[in-house]
TORKOL-4160 file (C-alpha; in steps of 0.2 Angstrom, whole numbers, padded with zeros to 4 digits, m for minus):
470
<pt num="1" X="m0113" Y="m0025" Z="0009"/>
<pt num="2" X="m0097" Y="m0026" Z="0022"/>
<pt num="3" X="m0095" Y="m0011" Z="0033"/>
<pt num="4" X="m0079" Y="m0004" Z="0038"/>
<pt num="5" X="m0072" Y="0013" Z="0046"/>
<pt num="6" X="m0059" Y="0015" Z="0032"/>
<pt num="7" X="m0056" Y="0007" Z="0015"/>
<pt num="8" X="m0039" Y="0009" Z="0008"/>
<pt num="9" X="m0036" Y="0005" Z="m0011"/>
<pt num="10" X="m0019" Y="m0001" Z="m0013"/>
<pt num="11" X="m0007" Y="m0012" Z="m0003"/>
<pt num="12" X="0009" Y="m0003" Z="m0007"/>
<pt num="13" X="0020" Y="0008" Z="0006"/>
<pt num="14" X="0007" Y="0022" Z="0007"/>
<pt num="15" X="m0008" Y="0009" Z="0009"/>
<pt num="16" X="0000" Y="m0004" Z="0021"/>
<pt num="17" X="0008" Y="0009" Z="0032"/>
<pt num="18" X="m0008" Y="0019" Z="0032"/>
<pt num="19" X="m0018" Y="0003" Z="0036"/>
<pt num="20" X="m0007" Y="m0001" Z="0051"/>
<pt num="21" X="m0008" Y="0017" Z="0058"/>
<pt num="22" X="m0026" Y="0017" Z="0055"/>
<pt num="23" X="m0028" Y="0000" Z="0066"/>
<pt num="24" X="m0018" Y="0008" Z="0079"/>
<pt num="25" X="m0030" Y="0022" Z="0080"/>
<pt num="26" X="m0044" Y="0010" Z="0083"/>
<pt num="27" X="m0052" Y="0010" Z="0066"/>
<pt num="28" X="m0059" Y="m0006" Z="0057"/>
<pt num="29" X="m0049" Y="m0006" Z="0041"/>
<pt num="30" X="m0049" Y="m0015" Z="0024"/>
<pt num="31" X="m0035" Y="m0014" Z="0012"/>
<pt num="32" X="m0039" Y="m0018" Z="m0006"/>
<pt num="33" X="m0025" Y="m0026" Z="m0016"/>
<pt num="34" X="m0024" Y="m0032" Z="m0033"/>
<pt num="35" X="m0008" Y="m0042" Z="m0032"/>
<pt num="36" X="m0007" Y="m0059" Z="m0022"/>
<pt num="37" X="0006" Y="m0051" Z="m0011"/>
<pt num="38" X="0006" Y="m0035" Z="m0001"/>
<pt num="39" X="0019" Y="m0022" Z="m0002"/>
<pt num="40" X="0015" Y="m0014" Z="m0020"/>
<pt num="41" X="0027" Y="m0010" Z="m0034"/>
<pt num="42" X="0041" Y="m0006" Z="m0020"/>
<pt num="43" X="0042" Y="m0023" Z="m0011"/>
<pt num="44" X="0037" Y="m0034" Z="m0027"/>
<pt num="45" X="0045" Y="m0027" Z="m0042"/>
<pt num="46" X="0053" Y="m0010" Z="m0036"/>
<pt num="47" X="0063" Y="m0004" Z="m0022"/>
<pt num="48" X="0067" Y="m0021" Z="m0013"/>
<pt num="49" X="0072" Y="m0033" Z="m0028"/>
<pt num="50" X="0082" Y="m0019" Z="m0036"/>
<pt num="51" X="0092" Y="m0016" Z="m0020"/>
<pt num="52" X="0095" Y="m0035" Z="m0017"/>
<pt num="53" X="0102" Y="m0037" Z="m0036"/>
<pt num="54" X="0112" Y="m0021" Z="m0033"/>
<pt num="55" X="0119" Y="m0028" Z="m0017"/>
<pt num="56" X="0123" Y="m0045" Z="m0025"/>
<pt num="57" X="0130" Y="m0038" Z="m0041"/>
<pt num="58" X="0142" Y="m0027" Z="m0031"/>
<pt num="59" X="0148" Y="m0041" Z="m0022"/>
<pt num="60" X="0152" Y="m0051" Z="m0038"/>
<pt num="61" X="0160" Y="m0034" Z="m0045"/>
<pt num="62" X="0170" Y="m0032" Z="m0028"/>
<pt num="63" X="0176" Y="m0051" Z="m0029"/>
<pt num="64" X="0182" Y="m0048" Z="m0047"/>
<pt num="65" X="0191" Y="m0031" Z="m0044"/>
<pt num="66" X="0193" Y="m0026" Z="m0026"/>
<pt num="67" X="0197" Y="m0042" Z="m0016"/>
<pt num="68" X="0213" Y="m0043" Z="m0022"/>
<pt num="69" X="0219" Y="m0026" Z="m0016"/>
<pt num="70" X="0212" Y="m0031" Z="0001"/>
<pt num="71" X="0224" Y="m0047" Z="0001"/>
<pt num="72" X="0210" Y="m0059" Z="m0003"/>
<pt num="73" X="0215" Y="m0069" Z="m0018"/>
<pt num="74" X="0201" Y="m0079" Z="m0027"/>
<pt num="75" X="0202" Y="m0088" Z="m0043"/>
<pt num="76" X="0188" Y="m0096" Z="m0054"/>
<pt num="77" X="0174" Y="m0083" Z="m0050"/>
<pt num="78" X="0159" Y="m0087" Z="m0059"/>
<pt num="79" X="0141" Y="m0079" Z="m0059"/>
<pt num="80" X="0127" Y="m0090" Z="m0054"/>
<pt num="81" X="0113" Y="m0079" Z="m0060"/>
<pt num="82" X="0099" Y="m0091" Z="m0057"/>
<pt num="83" X="0105" Y="m0092" Z="m0038"/>
<pt num="84" X="0106" Y="m0072" Z="m0038"/>
<pt num="85" X="0088" Y="m0070" Z="m0045"/>
<pt num="86" X="0083" Y="m0084" Z="m0032"/>
<pt num="87" X="0090" Y="m0075" Z="m0017"/>
<pt num="88" X="0082" Y="m0059" Z="m0023"/>
<pt num="89" X="0065" Y="m0069" Z="m0024"/>
<pt num="90" X="0067" Y="m0075" Z="m0006"/>
<pt num="91" X="0070" Y="m0057" Z="0000"/>
<pt num="92" X="0054" Y="m0052" Z="m0008"/>
<pt num="93" X="0045" Y="m0067" Z="m0001"/>
<pt num="94" X="0051" Y="m0063" Z="0017"/>
<pt num="95" X="0046" Y="m0045" Z="0017"/>
<pt num="96" X="0029" Y="m0046" Z="0009"/>
<pt num="97" X="0025" Y="m0061" Z="0020"/>
<pt num="98" X="0031" Y="m0050" Z="0034"/>
<pt num="99" X="0018" Y="m0036" Z="0029"/>
<pt num="100" X="0004" Y="m0050" Z="0029"/>
<pt num="101" X="0009" Y="m0054" Z="0047"/>
<pt num="102" X="0008" Y="m0037" Z="0052"/>
<pt num="103" X="m0010" Y="m0036" Z="0045"/>
<pt num="104" X="m0015" Y="m0052" Z="0055"/>
<pt num="105" X="m0007" Y="m0044" Z="0071"/>
<pt num="106" X="m0016" Y="m0027" Z="0068"/>
<pt num="107" X="m0033" Y="m0035" Z="0064"/>
<pt num="108" X="m0033" Y="m0028" Z="0046"/>
<pt num="109" X="m0043" Y="m0036" Z="0033"/>
<pt num="110" X="m0035" Y="m0038" Z="0016"/>
<pt num="111" X="m0048" Y="m0039" Z="0001"/>
<pt num="112" X="m0038" Y="m0046" Z="m0014"/>
<pt num="113" X="m0044" Y="m0040" Z="m0030"/>
<pt num="114" X="m0046" Y="m0025" Z="m0041"/>
<pt num="115" X="m0055" Y="m0011" Z="m0032"/>
<pt num="116" X="m0066" Y="0003" Z="m0040"/>
<pt num="117" X="m0079" Y="0016" Z="m0034"/>
<pt num="118" X="m0097" Y="0011" Z="m0036"/>
<pt num="119" X="m0105" Y="0027" Z="m0029"/>
<pt num="120" X="m0110" Y="0036" Z="m0012"/>
<pt num="121" X="m0124" Y="0031" Z="m0001"/>
<pt num="122" X="m0126" Y="0045" Z="0014"/>
<pt num="123" X="m0110" Y="0045" Z="0022"/>
<pt num="124" X="m0103" Y="0029" Z="0015"/>
<pt num="125" X="m0092" Y="0027" Z="0000"/>
<pt num="126" X="m0096" Y="0011" Z="m0010"/>
<pt num="127" X="m0081" Y="0000" Z="m0017"/>
<pt num="128" X="m0082" Y="m0015" Z="m0027"/>
<pt num="129" X="m0069" Y="m0028" Z="m0027"/>
<pt num="130" X="m0067" Y="m0041" Z="m0041"/>
<pt num="131" X="m0056" Y="m0055" Z="m0035"/>
<pt num="132" X="m0051" Y="m0072" Z="m0038"/>
<pt num="133" X="m0064" Y="m0077" Z="m0025"/>
<pt num="134" X="m0078" Y="m0067" Z="m0033"/>
<pt num="135" X="m0086" Y="m0049" Z="m0030"/>
<pt num="136" X="m0086" Y="m0040" Z="m0013"/>
<pt num="137" X="m0094" Y="m0024" Z="m0009"/>
<pt num="138" X="m0087" Y="m0014" Z="0003"/>
<pt num="139" X="m0093" Y="0002" Z="0012"/>
<pt num="140" X="m0086" Y="0015" Z="0023"/>
<pt num="141" X="m0086" Y="0034" Z="0027"/>
<pt num="142" X="m0068" Y="0035" Z="0023"/>
<pt num="143" X="m0058" Y="0030" Z="0008"/>
<pt num="144" X="m0039" Y="0032" Z="0006"/>
<pt num="145" X="m0033" Y="0030" Z="m0013"/>
<pt num="146" X="m0016" Y="0024" Z="m0013"/>
<pt num="147" X="m0014" Y="0015" Z="m0030"/>
<pt num="148" X="0004" Y="0020" Z="m0034"/>
<pt num="149" X="0011" Y="0021" Z="m0051"/>
<pt num="150" X="0017" Y="0011" Z="m0066"/>
<pt num="151" X="0031" Y="0013" Z="m0079"/>
<pt num="152" X="0027" Y="0024" Z="m0093"/>
<pt num="153" X="0027" Y="0016" Z="m0110"/>
<pt num="154" X="0033" Y="0026" Z="m0124"/>
<pt num="155" X="0022" Y="0025" Z="m0141"/>
<pt num="156" X="0037" Y="0022" Z="m0151"/>
<pt num="157" X="0044" Y="0008" Z="m0139"/>
<pt num="158" X="0030" Y="m0003" Z="m0133"/>
<pt num="159" X="0033" Y="m0016" Z="m0120"/>
<pt num="160" X="0034" Y="m0034" Z="m0126"/>
<pt num="161" X="0041" Y="m0041" Z="m0111"/>
<pt num="162" X="0057" Y="m0050" Z="m0119"/>
<pt num="163" X="0066" Y="m0038" Z="m0131"/>
<pt num="164" X="0058" Y="m0021" Z="m0124"/>
<pt num="165" X="0056" Y="m0022" Z="m0106"/>
<pt num="166" X="0051" Y="m0012" Z="m0090"/>
<pt num="167" X="0060" Y="m0012" Z="m0074"/>
<pt num="168" X="0048" Y="m0028" Z="m0070"/>
<pt num="169" X="0057" Y="m0039" Z="m0083"/>
<pt num="170" X="0074" Y="m0032" Z="m0080"/>
<pt num="171" X="0074" Y="m0039" Z="m0062"/>
<pt num="172" X="0071" Y="m0057" Z="m0069"/>
<pt num="173" X="0081" Y="m0059" Z="m0085"/>
<pt num="174" X="0088" Y="m0077" Z="m0086"/>
<pt num="175" X="0103" Y="m0072" Z="m0095"/>
<pt num="176" X="0116" Y="m0058" Z="m0095"/>
<pt num="177" X="0113" Y="m0048" Z="m0111"/>
<pt num="178" X="0128" Y="m0044" Z="m0122"/>
<pt num="179" X="0122" Y="m0026" Z="m0124"/>
<pt num="180" X="0108" Y="m0018" Z="m0115"/>
<pt num="181" X="0102" Y="m0002" Z="m0119"/>
<pt num="182" X="0094" Y="0009" Z="m0106"/>
<pt num="183" X="0082" Y="0022" Z="m0112"/>
<pt num="184" X="0082" Y="0035" Z="m0098"/>
<pt num="185" X="0096" Y="0040" Z="m0088"/>
<pt num="186" X="0085" Y="0043" Z="m0072"/>
<pt num="187" X="0086" Y="0033" Z="m0054"/>
<pt num="188" X="0078" Y="0017" Z="m0062"/>
<pt num="189" X="0089" Y="0017" Z="m0077"/>
<pt num="190" X="0106" Y="0020" Z="m0069"/>
<pt num="191" X="0102" Y="0007" Z="m0054"/>
<pt num="192" X="0097" Y="m0007" Z="m0066"/>
<pt num="193" X="0110" Y="m0001" Z="m0079"/>
<pt num="194" X="0123" Y="m0003" Z="m0065"/>
<pt num="195" X="0117" Y="m0021" Z="m0061"/>
<pt num="196" X="0119" Y="m0028" Z="m0078"/>
<pt num="197" X="0135" Y="m0019" Z="m0081"/>
<pt num="198" X="0142" Y="m0028" Z="m0066"/>
<pt num="199" X="0136" Y="m0044" Z="m0072"/>
<pt num="200" X="0145" Y="m0043" Z="m0089"/>
<pt num="201" X="0133" Y="m0033" Z="m0100"/>
<pt num="202" X="0139" Y="m0019" Z="m0111"/>
<pt num="203" X="0127" Y="m0005" Z="m0106"/>
<pt num="204" X="0123" Y="0011" Z="m0116"/>
<pt num="205" X="0112" Y="0024" Z="m0107"/>
<pt num="206" X="0101" Y="0035" Z="m0120"/>
<pt num="207" X="0095" Y="0051" Z="m0112"/>
<pt num="208" X="0084" Y="0064" Z="m0119"/>
<pt num="209" X="0091" Y="0077" Z="m0108"/>
<pt num="210" X="0108" Y="0086" Z="m0110"/>
<pt num="211" X="0111" Y="0081" Z="m0092"/>
<pt num="212" X="0113" Y="0066" Z="m0081"/>
<pt num="213" X="0101" Y="0066" Z="m0066"/>
<pt num="214" X="0095" Y="0084" Z="m0072"/>
<pt num="215" X="0085" Y="0086" Z="m0056"/>
<pt num="216" X="0098" Y="0084" Z="m0044"/>
<pt num="217" X="0113" Y="0095" Z="m0039"/>
<pt num="218" X="0124" Y="0096" Z="m0054"/>
<pt num="219" X="0141" Y="0095" Z="m0046"/>
<pt num="220" X="0136" Y="0079" Z="m0037"/>
<pt num="221" X="0127" Y="0073" Z="m0054"/>
<pt num="222" X="0144" Y="0077" Z="m0064"/>
<pt num="223" X="0155" Y="0068" Z="m0051"/>
<pt num="224" X="0143" Y="0052" Z="m0052"/>
<pt num="225" X="0143" Y="0052" Z="m0070"/>
<pt num="226" X="0162" Y="0052" Z="m0071"/>
<pt num="227" X="0162" Y="0037" Z="m0060"/>
<pt num="228" X="0149" Y="0028" Z="m0070"/>
<pt num="229" X="0159" Y="0030" Z="m0086"/>
<pt num="230" X="0174" Y="0024" Z="m0077"/>
<pt num="231" X="0165" Y="0009" Z="m0073"/>
<pt num="232" X="0161" Y="0006" Z="m0091"/>
<pt num="233" X="0144" Y="0013" Z="m0094"/>
<pt num="234" X="0141" Y="0023" Z="m0110"/>
<pt num="235" X="0131" Y="0038" Z="m0111"/>
<pt num="236" X="0122" Y="0046" Z="m0125"/>
<pt num="237" X="0115" Y="0062" Z="m0118"/>
<pt num="238" X="0103" Y="0074" Z="m0127"/>
<pt num="239" X="0098" Y="0060" Z="m0138"/>
<pt num="240" X="0080" Y="0054" Z="m0142"/>
<pt num="241" X="0075" Y="0036" Z="m0144"/>
<pt num="242" X="0066" Y="0036" Z="m0161"/>
<pt num="243" X="0060" Y="0018" Z="m0165"/>
<pt num="244" X="0066" Y="0000" Z="m0163"/>
<pt num="245" X="0066" Y="m0015" Z="m0175"/>
<pt num="246" X="0070" Y="m0033" Z="m0172"/>
<pt num="247" X="0083" Y="m0041" Z="m0184"/>
<pt num="248" X="0085" Y="m0059" Z="m0180"/>
<pt num="249" X="0089" Y="m0060" Z="m0161"/>
<pt num="250" X="0095" Y="m0043" Z="m0160"/>
<pt num="251" X="0086" Y="m0025" Z="m0159"/>
<pt num="252" X="0091" Y="m0012" Z="m0170"/>
<pt num="253" X="0087" Y="0005" Z="m0160"/>
<pt num="254" X="0087" Y="0021" Z="m0170"/>
<pt num="255" X="0093" Y="0036" Z="m0160"/>
<pt num="256" X="0094" Y="0054" Z="m0165"/>
<pt num="257" X="0106" Y="0068" Z="m0157"/>
<pt num="258" X="0095" Y="0082" Z="m0153"/>
<pt num="259" X="0108" Y="0095" Z="m0157"/>
<pt num="260" X="0114" Y="0090" Z="m0174"/>
<pt num="261" X="0099" Y="0080" Z="m0178"/>
<pt num="262" X="0111" Y="0066" Z="m0183"/>
<pt num="263" X="0104" Y="0048" Z="m0183"/>
<pt num="264" X="0112" Y="0033" Z="m0179"/>
<pt num="265" X="0106" Y="0014" Z="m0176"/>
<pt num="266" X="0111" Y="0005" Z="m0160"/>
<pt num="267" X="0113" Y="m0014" Z="m0161"/>
<pt num="268" X="0109" Y="m0022" Z="m0145"/>
<pt num="269" X="0100" Y="m0036" Z="m0136"/>
<pt num="270" X="0088" Y="m0029" Z="m0125"/>
<pt num="271" X="0080" Y="m0012" Z="m0123"/>
<pt num="272" X="0076" Y="m0007" Z="m0106"/>
<pt num="273" X="0063" Y="0009" Z="m0106"/>
<pt num="274" X="0065" Y="0018" Z="m0089"/>
<pt num="275" X="0058" Y="0035" Z="m0093"/>
<pt num="276" X="0048" Y="0038" Z="m0078"/>
<pt num="277" X="0032" Y="0033" Z="m0070"/>
<pt num="278" X="0014" Y="0038" Z="m0070"/>
<pt num="279" X="0000" Y="0037" Z="m0057"/>
<pt num="280" X="m0009" Y="0021" Z="m0058"/>
<pt num="281" X="m0027" Y="0028" Z="m0058"/>
<pt num="282" X="m0036" Y="0020" Z="m0072"/>
<pt num="283" X="m0049" Y="0007" Z="m0067"/>
<pt num="284" X="m0054" Y="0016" Z="m0051"/>
<pt num="285" X="m0070" Y="0022" Z="m0058"/>
<pt num="286" X="m0069" Y="0040" Z="m0051"/>
<pt num="287" X="m0082" Y="0047" Z="m0060"/>
<pt num="288" X="m0094" Y="0037" Z="m0050"/>
<pt num="289" X="m0090" Y="0049" Z="m0035"/>
<pt num="290" X="m0087" Y="0064" Z="m0045"/>
<pt num="291" X="m0068" Y="0063" Z="m0046"/>
<pt num="292" X="m0057" Y="0064" Z="m0060"/>
<pt num="293" X="m0037" Y="0067" Z="m0063"/>
<pt num="294" X="m0026" Y="0080" Z="m0070"/>
<pt num="295" X="m0017" Y="0079" Z="m0086"/>
<pt num="296" X="m0004" Y="0068" Z="m0078"/>
<pt num="297" X="m0017" Y="0056" Z="m0070"/>
<pt num="298" X="m0015" Y="0062" Z="m0052"/>
<pt num="299" X="m0029" Y="0065" Z="m0040"/>
<pt num="300" X="m0031" Y="0083" Z="m0034"/>
<pt num="301" X="m0030" Y="0085" Z="m0016"/>
<pt num="302" X="m0029" Y="0099" Z="m0002"/>
<pt num="303" X="m0016" Y="0102" Z="0011"/>
<pt num="304" X="m0025" Y="0088" Z="0022"/>
<pt num="305" X="m0024" Y="0074" Z="0008"/>
<pt num="306" X="m0043" Y="0076" Z="0005"/>
<pt num="307" X="m0050" Y="0077" Z="m0012"/>
<pt num="308" X="m0065" Y="0087" Z="m0016"/>
<pt num="309" X="m0076" Y="0073" Z="m0010"/>
<pt num="310" X="m0077" Y="0073" Z="0008"/>
<pt num="311" X="m0070" Y="0058" Z="0016"/>
<pt num="312" X="m0060" Y="0053" Z="0000"/>
<pt num="313" X="m0042" Y="0055" Z="0003"/>
<pt num="314" X="m0026" Y="0051" Z="m0009"/>
<pt num="315" X="m0008" Y="0049" Z="m0006"/>
<pt num="316" X="0008" Y="0043" Z="m0013"/>
<pt num="317" X="0012" Y="0041" Z="m0032"/>
<pt num="318" X="m0006" Y="0045" Z="m0036"/>
<pt num="319" X="m0004" Y="0064" Z="m0030"/>
<pt num="320" X="0008" Y="0078" Z="m0033"/>
<pt num="321" X="0026" Y="0078" Z="m0026"/>
<pt num="322" X="0040" Y="0066" Z="m0029"/>
<pt num="323" X="0036" Y="0047" Z="m0033"/>
<pt num="324" X="0046" Y="0040" Z="m0016"/>
<pt num="325" X="0040" Y="0026" Z="m0006"/>
<pt num="326" X="0046" Y="0035" Z="0010"/>
<pt num="327" X="0035" Y="0050" Z="0005"/>
<pt num="328" X="0020" Y="0039" Z="0002"/>
<pt num="329" X="0023" Y="0031" Z="0019"/>
<pt num="330" X="0024" Y="0047" Z="0027"/>
<pt num="331" X="0008" Y="0053" Z="0018"/>
<pt num="332" X="m0002" Y="0037" Z="0022"/>
<pt num="333" X="0002" Y="0039" Z="0041"/>
<pt num="334" X="m0002" Y="0059" Z="0040"/>
<pt num="335" X="m0019" Y="0057" Z="0031"/>
<pt num="336" X="m0025" Y="0043" Z="0043"/>
<pt num="337" X="m0021" Y="0053" Z="0058"/>
<pt num="338" X="m0030" Y="0068" Z="0051"/>
<pt num="339" X="m0045" Y="0057" Z="0048"/>
<pt num="340" X="m0044" Y="0053" Z="0066"/>
<pt num="341" X="m0042" Y="0070" Z="0072"/>
<pt num="342" X="m0024" Y="0072" Z="0075"/>
<pt num="343" X="m0011" Y="0083" Z="0067"/>
<pt num="344" X="m0004" Y="0073" Z="0054"/>
<pt num="345" X="0012" Y="0081" Z="0046"/>
<pt num="346" X="0024" Y="0080" Z="0032"/>
<pt num="347" X="0038" Y="0091" Z="0029"/>
<pt num="348" X="0041" Y="0091" Z="0010"/>
<pt num="349" X="0056" Y="0102" Z="0013"/>
<pt num="350" X="0065" Y="0086" Z="0021"/>
<pt num="351" X="0062" Y="0072" Z="0011"/>
<pt num="352" X="0078" Y="0063" Z="0006"/>
<pt num="353" X="0080" Y="0054" Z="m0010"/>
<pt num="354" X="0094" Y="0041" Z="m0015"/>
<pt num="355" X="0101" Y="0033" Z="m0031"/>
<pt num="356" X="0108" Y="0016" Z="m0026"/>
<pt num="357" X="0122" Y="0015" Z="m0038"/>
<pt num="358" X="0139" Y="0013" Z="m0032"/>
<pt num="359" X="0145" Y="0024" Z="m0024"/>
<pt num="360" X="0128" Y="0030" Z="m0019"/>
<pt num="361" X="0120" Y="0047" Z="m0023"/>
<pt num="362" X="0108" Y="0055" Z="m0010"/>
<pt num="363" X="0101" Y="0072" Z="m0007"/>
<pt num="364" X="0089" Y="0082" Z="0004"/>
<pt num="365" X="0083" Y="0099" Z="0001"/>
<pt num="366" X="0085" Y="0111" Z="m0014"/>
<pt num="367" X="0100" Y="0109" Z="m0025"/>
<pt num="368" X="0113" Y="0124" Z="m0028"/>
<pt num="369" X="0105" Y="0127" Z="m0045"/>
<pt num="370" X="0087" Y="0129" Z="m0037"/>
<pt num="371" X="0094" Y="0141" Z="m0023"/>
<pt num="372" X="0103" Y="0151" Z="m0037"/>
<pt num="373" X="0086" Y="0152" Z="m0047"/>
<pt num="374" X="0076" Y="0157" Z="m0032"/>
<pt num="375" X="0089" Y="0171" Z="m0028"/>
<pt num="376" X="0091" Y="0163" Z="m0010"/>
<pt num="377" X="0107" Y="0168" Z="m0002"/>
<pt num="378" X="0117" Y="0154" Z="0003"/>
<pt num="379" X="0134" Y="0147" Z="0009"/>
<pt num="380" X="0142" Y="0131" Z="0003"/>
<pt num="381" X="0154" Y="0119" Z="0011"/>
<pt num="382" X="0160" Y="0103" Z="0004"/>
<pt num="383" X="0172" Y="0089" Z="0009"/>
<pt num="384" X="0180" Y="0074" Z="m0001"/>
<pt num="385" X="0179" Y="0056" Z="0005"/>
<pt num="386" X="0197" Y="0055" Z="m0001"/>
<pt num="387" X="0202" Y="0064" Z="0015"/>
<pt num="388" X="0191" Y="0053" Z="0026"/>
<pt num="389" X="0201" Y="0040" Z="0036"/>
<pt num="390" X="0187" Y="0027" Z="0036"/>
<pt num="391" X="0184" Y="0029" Z="0018"/>
<pt num="392" X="0202" Y="0027" Z="0013"/>
<pt num="393" X="0202" Y="0012" Z="0025"/>
<pt num="394" X="0188" Y="0005" Z="0015"/>
<pt num="395" X="0196" Y="0008" Z="m0002"/>
<pt num="396" X="0179" Y="0018" Z="m0005"/>
<pt num="397" X="0187" Y="0036" Z="m0006"/>
<pt num="398" X="0177" Y="0043" Z="m0022"/>
<pt num="399" X="0164" Y="0056" Z="m0020"/>
<pt num="400" X="0160" Y="0072" Z="m0009"/>
<pt num="401" X="0148" Y="0079" Z="0003"/>
<pt num="402" X="0141" Y="0097" Z="0000"/>
<pt num="403" X="0131" Y="0107" Z="0014"/>
<pt num="404" X="0122" Y="0122" Z="0009"/>
<pt num="405" X="0115" Y="0134" Z="0022"/>
<pt num="406" X="0107" Y="0151" Z="0023"/>
<pt num="407" X="0119" Y="0164" Z="0022"/>
<pt num="408" X="0112" Y="0175" Z="0036"/>
<pt num="409" X="0105" Y="0162" Z="0048"/>
<pt num="410" X="0116" Y="0146" Z="0044"/>
<pt num="411" X="0101" Y="0136" Z="0043"/>
<pt num="412" X="0104" Y="0120" Z="0033"/>
<pt num="413" X="0094" Y="0121" Z="0016"/>
<pt num="414" X="0100" Y="0106" Z="0008"/>
<pt num="415" X="0114" Y="0092" Z="0009"/>
<pt num="416" X="0120" Y="0083" Z="m0006"/>
<pt num="417" X="0131" Y="0067" Z="m0005"/>
<pt num="418" X="0140" Y="0057" Z="m0018"/>
<pt num="419" X="0150" Y="0043" Z="m0010"/>
<pt num="420" X="0149" Y="0027" Z="0000"/>
<pt num="421" X="0134" Y="0024" Z="0011"/>
<pt num="422" X="0127" Y="0040" Z="0005"/>
<pt num="423" X="0109" Y="0032" Z="0008"/>
<pt num="424" X="0113" Y="0031" Z="0027"/>
<pt num="425" X="0123" Y="0047" Z="0028"/>
<pt num="426" X="0109" Y="0057" Z="0022"/>
<pt num="427" X="0098" Y="0053" Z="0037"/>
<pt num="428" X="0108" Y="0064" Z="0049"/>
<pt num="429" X="0106" Y="0079" Z="0037"/>
<pt num="430" X="0087" Y="0075" Z="0036"/>
<pt num="431" X="0085" Y="0075" Z="0054"/>
<pt num="432" X="0095" Y="0092" Z="0057"/>
<pt num="433" X="0084" Y="0100" Z="0043"/>
<pt num="434" X="0067" Y="0093" Z="0051"/>
<pt num="435" X="0072" Y="0101" Z="0068"/>
<pt num="436" X="0078" Y="0118" Z="0058"/>
<pt num="437" X="0096" Y="0116" Z="0063"/>
<pt num="438" X="0111" Y="0125" Z="0057"/>
<pt num="439" X="0128" Y="0120" Z="0048"/>
<pt num="440" X="0136" Y="0125" Z="0065"/>
<pt num="441" X="0125" Y="0113" Z="0075"/>
<pt num="442" X="0131" Y="0099" Z="0063"/>
<pt num="443" X="0149" Y="0105" Z="0065"/>
<pt num="444" X="0148" Y="0106" Z="0083"/>
<pt num="445" X="0141" Y="0088" Z="0085"/>
<pt num="446" X="0153" Y="0075" Z="0090"/>
<pt num="447" X="0154" Y="0062" Z="0076"/>
<pt num="448" X="0163" Y="0045" Z="0081"/>
<pt num="449" X="0180" Y="0042" Z="0073"/>
<pt num="450" X="0184" Y="0034" Z="0061"/>
<pt num="451" X="0167" Y="0035" Z="0052"/>
<pt num="452" X="0161" Y="0040" Z="0035"/>
<pt num="453" X="0149" Y="0052" Z="0045"/>
<pt num="454" X="0164" Y="0064" Z="0049"/>
<pt num="455" X="0162" Y="0069" Z="0031"/>
<pt num="456" X="0147" Y="0077" Z="0035"/>
<pt num="457" X="0154" Y="0086" Z="0049"/>
<pt num="458" X="0168" Y="0092" Z="0039"/>
<pt num="459" X="0157" Y="0099" Z="0025"/>
<pt num="460" X="0147" Y="0109" Z="0039"/>
<pt num="461" X="0164" Y="0115" Z="0045"/>
<pt num="462" X="0168" Y="0120" Z="0028"/>
<pt num="463" X="0152" Y="0132" Z="0027"/>
<pt num="464" X="0161" Y="0142" Z="0039"/>
<pt num="465" X="0178" Y="0140" Z="0031"/>
<pt num="466" X="0187" Y="0129" Z="0045"/>
<pt num="467" X="0187" Y="0111" Z="0039"/>
<pt num="468" X="0200" Y="0103" Z="0049"/>
<pt num="469" X="0207" Y="0087" Z="0038"/>
<pt num="470" X="0210" Y="0097" Z="0021"/>
């Protein structure tokens, strides 16, 4: 039995970042990861490969539709899908190997295989690892569960990996489907739908809710929907996917309008099911140490990330809160700092989110709808990219920035953006909120000109009714 200070189960963003921080704090750490590469879903089949394809497909789309306006004339543009997928794989390989290098640098041991609890002996928790090299038994006084999440499979649309696929297969298609149906109008569905639309697919999004991106600020979501429709995506909102059958090489998807109960059959080539994710907690043998999960498969923790079993902690997608890689990273660091007697901290009111369509969508803090529902008095200011010099120069003037501030104190409550590089712009808003700053603080801060960031300043000015360039 091998002795460690800390066993981390899961080598994704929460697990590997937590392992590095724990090693920095002087702990002897082993990280258990079932994949042959580190990085979890995010680096292997999620965040990183999808962004690589999003960027590649956006370049392809710009070459087709925008370069001529800039005075760049290209003829005979064609798609080399094999090279695009190969580039994506190279990006993934580079980053996963980079994490393996960080493990060596920080003297972190990697136990490849499936980890599960085998019991408790005194202060030590016992974890068994079944891997390609056989079985290992590890023990440590502290264990961090960071096993992430997996795609939800619908009972009436079970994955077959070929015609009914998850995000994993959608990143590796060997040809562009003539018609792709995406079941689920959330982040994953819109991002991957955008990729294949740019590359030539007809894309139909079937969404159960009557709104697109229902949990996001609805003014921003509505602007994004208009843009995506203009790009050619088709939406069937308030629609339920009922069942699918194969007819020759085609799929026949039966859907039902939830308002009228009318049914129709959509003929397509591939169905991408992107209806959310669930915690990956199966196989951990939590019962061996007296733990269980809630109805959604989540492990219950206290405010210090510790379960009811002393010394066993859980973070990331396996616990409450948004399933975001950066949220998981912050929790992984905070949890091990608390283990070391430090004051680990995560401000859940200042966790940004991003949808990497183009233009991008990003936000931090409550939406306008949430503030109204909670009865919080607020002021709102917005500014469009069409009035921003840099956006006009880039020919990327679609969208707006919205700043929501407390009506009495002017403290920034939330910022929501639809527009170019929203993923980068949201960092300023998050920083201001982390420090409890006001809209006036943003408005009084000098922003370089011409930059897209000036839209954030102008939206903050608008909170007080004094925007300059509109």
